[in-house]
N, C-alpha and C positions, 0 to 999 in steps of 0.2 A: 505493500501499500504504500503509494506517493504521497509527499506532505506538503505543503505550499510553503513556501519561507515564510508570511504576513502568518501563518497558523503556529509555525516554529517560535517566532518571534512573540506572539501574545504568549504560549506557553512556559515561556520563558522570562517573560516579565519586561518582556523589551519595549519600549514606547516608541510608536509611531512616530511620533510628530516633534522627535527631535532636532535640533535647529543644527546644522553642524557647526554654525560661529558660536553657538551658545560656550564653549569652551572657551572663549578667547575673551569671554566678557569678565573674569575671573584674572587680575594682574600676573597672580601667581603662574599664568600658562600664556599671558599673552605674548609672544615674541617682541612686537615694540614697545611694550611699555618695561619691559627688562631691558632693551637697550639703550633705550632711554638712560633709565635710571643707571646703567653701568656708563654712561658715558657724561651723567651729570658729577657721579660719583668720579670718575677720572679727569674732568675738569675742574672738580676741587682739589684733587689731588695735587694736581698740574702750579694751581694758584698757591696752594701753603708751600710748596716746594720754588717758587718762583719768589714769595713772599721773605724765606728764610736763606736763597741766596744773594736777595737785594738787601736784607738786615747784613751777612755777612760783609758783601761790599762796604755798606754803608759805615760799619765796624773799622773793618780795615783804612777805610778811606780819612777815619778820625781819628784813627790812632798813629795815623804816619800824617795828620797835618798836628797833632800834638807833641808827637818827637820834634818835629822839624820849630815850634814853638819855643822847647824847651833849653834848645842850643842856642 
């Protein structure tokens, strides 16, 4: 006896009206949201590194000026 695929879905409790885009409404499974979050995090880390580099350069510049003034 052959069974219809729809009958099989109904027997195992699958819903016939599932939208294939329902999974992307959750940000955990949305690749675009994950990409945006990773990009924002990377940009934030780069801004932190730039700030630390500029602080080091400023410290070197100020220490060089104070050494020249004291001599």
